[in-house]
N, C-alpha and C positions, 0 to 999 in steps of 0.2 A: 364464603365461609360464614357461618354463624358465629356470633361473638362469642359463644362458649368455648369454641376452639382456641381463640386467643387467651381467654382465662385459663383454660389447661395449660397453653404453651407457656404463660407467665409462671404458673405453680410448678411446672415441670423445670423450668430454668433456674428459678430461685430457691426450690425445694423448700426449706423450713425457714425461709428468710422473706417471706411475703405474708401480708395479712390485708383483710379488706376491712376498712372503716366505713361502717354503715350509718348514715344518717338518721335513719329511722331506728327506733328502739327495736331490738330484736326480741320477740316473743314467740317461742317455739309453738305455742297452741295455735297461733295464726301466723303462718309465714306464707307469703306469695310465693308462687312457683319458681319465679327467676331467683329469689333470695335463697329458696332451698338448692338450687342447682348450684349457684355461686359458693354457698357456705358449704357445700359438700366436696368442694374442691379446694378452697382456700379458707383458711381460719377467719370467721367473721367477728368483729367487735363492735359494740356500739361507739358512735362518735360521741362520746362524752369525756370528762376527764377520767372517769373510773375504767372506761373501755380503753382509752388511750393508754393508760398505766399497764392495763392487762396484755394489751398488744405489745407495748415494749418489753413486758416480762417474757412473753412469748419469744420475741425477736432476740433478746439477751441471751435466752437459754437455748436458742437454736431449735425451739420446739420440742425439747426434750422433757418428759414427765409433764405435759400440758394435756389436758382434755378440752378439746375444743369442739366447734360446731362440724368439723370434719369427722371426728369419731362419732358424734351424736347422729348425724345423718348418713354414715357410712352404709354403703349397699343400696342407697337411693336409685331406684330404676328411673330413668328419664331418656 
């Protein structure tokens, strides 16, 4: 099974209670293919103090009223 299958399984199991903390800064103008695929399934945040705070806000609110990478990349064909 490809790794993205397991990423989808995690996202489906935890619903709005999972985030991806990425060690590389996220720049939407230049996003590697793998990061695009993952961030279209699981909300992705930078592994910085600000990114961790944003991720915790997302988790605290259960994903409600949060605009994340999933909405930005919705409909990505892969």
